[in-house]
N, C-alpha and C positions, 0 to 999 in steps of 0.2 A: 388442491393442497393449499394451505395457507401458512405463510411464514410471518412471524412477528419479531421485529428487532427494534432496538432503541438506538437512536443516534443523538448526539448532543443538540440541544435546541438551536444553538447558533449555527448548526450545519443544515438546518431545514431549508433555509433560503437557497443554498447551493443545490440541494436535491431538487427543489421545485424549479429554480430558474426564475427569470423575470415574470413570465406569464405561464408558468407550468411547463415550459418547453423541455426542460431537462428531464422531468419525471416522464413526460410523453415519449422522449427518445428511448428511455429504458423500457417503458411499457410496450412500445411498438417493436423494439428489437427482440424482446423475449416473449411477446404475446402474453403479458401479465397485466394485472390491475393493481396499482399501488395506491394505498390510502395513507395519508400523512396527517398526524395531529400536531398541533403547534408545539406541544411539549416534547416532540421527538419520537413518538411511537409510530412505527412504519409497519404497515401490513402489506404483504405481497401475495396475491392470489393468482394461481395458474397451475399448469402441469408441473409435476415434480421437478424435472430437470430445469425447466425454464425458471421456476421460482427459485431454485437452488442457485443458478448462475446470476440471476437478477439480484439476489441477496448480497452477493459479493460486491457488485457495483454500488449498491446502496451503502453497504458497510464501508467501502473505500471512501465514499463521499463523507460518511460520518467520521472517518479517521483523518479528514483534512484534505483529501484530494479534490481538485477541481473536476468538473464534469469531463473536460477534455482528456485528462489523465485517466479517470475512472473508465471512460469509454474504450480504452485499450483492452479492457477485459471482454469487450464484445468479440474480439478476435480470438480464433482458436490459438492455442499455444501460449496464452498469457495467464499467469497465476497471480493470486493476491495472498499476502501473508501478513499477519500482525504479530509483533513482538510486544508483549505486555511487560513493561519494566517493573511492575509491582510483583511479578513472579520471581525476580532476581534481587531486587533492592528494597530494603525495608523502609527507608525514609524518603520524604519528598526531596530533601537535600541531595541524597545520593543519586536519585533518579534525575534530578535537574543537572547534576554534574555529568552523568552519563550521556544525557541528551546533548549537552555541550561538547562532549568528546566526539560523539558521532557527527555532529555538525562540523566541528573544527573551526579554526580561525577563518573568518570571512566565508564560511561554508565550504572550505576547501576539501575536507574529508568526505562530506556527503556528496559533493560534486564528483570527486574522484571515484567513489564507489558507484555512483549512477553511471558515469561515463564508461567505466570498465565492465559493467554488467548489464548495460542497456536498461537499467531499472529506473523507476521513479520511486523516490523515498519521501515519506511525509512523516514528520515528527510532530505529534499533536497530543496534548494532554500527557497521559502516562504511557503512550504507545509509540512505537516506530512501525509504520506500515510500508509495505513494499509491493509494487506492481512491477513484474518482470517477465521476460520470456521464460517459458518453462525450463529450457535447457540452461538458463543462467540464474534461476532463482536461488539454487543452493549456494552458488558463489556469492550472491548478494547477502544472503543470510549469514554465511560464514564470515564475510568481511565485517559485518556489523557485530557479530558475536566476538570476533577478535578484539575489537575496540572495547566492547562491554566487559570482556575478560581482562582488560588492562594491558593488552599488547602495545608495545611502542609503535608510534606512527610509521617508523621505518619498516617494521615487520609487516604492517598492513600494506605499505606501498610495494614491497617486494611480492607479497601475495597477489596484489592487484595486477602487477606486471605479468605474473604467471597466468592470471585469469585472462588478460588481454591476448596473450599468446594462444591460449586454449580456444578462446572465442574466435580468433582468426582461423585456427585449424578447423573448427566446427563449420565456419562459413565456407572455407575452401572445399570441404567435403561435400557441401551442398546439402 
């Protein structure tokens, strides 16, 4: 099976690594062969499931994550999700404003969502990408959508407080 995806040209370097070591880590972990063209076309060849999961790691790098964060997807129980701001907002200006709301002053909102949901969030181009444990992904997405839907920050902080309590309950259950 072969998957073909495009990543931004400026992200090819992160996918490759200094001497191709990042690409090799993905290839070795998933038993796939990755081909990369300078303009950002990436081919992934391998068994269906391996190519499918390797594709998420490559996409994560393409959406701005560093290899270390993207490699969390190597573990069972981690998910990757992309929110395309073009789906909700018509103008570059409104998308830029929403990215700013999600980041918050000095990164406070983004950091608070990450800490409360054990997620990594990357805001890059017209997307907001999330890598999170499966049981917490919906909470991370919900927190971001609350901000995108215009909820006041106090509403978000109250929601995240509830999320932290539920996260603790999940951990205590084992």
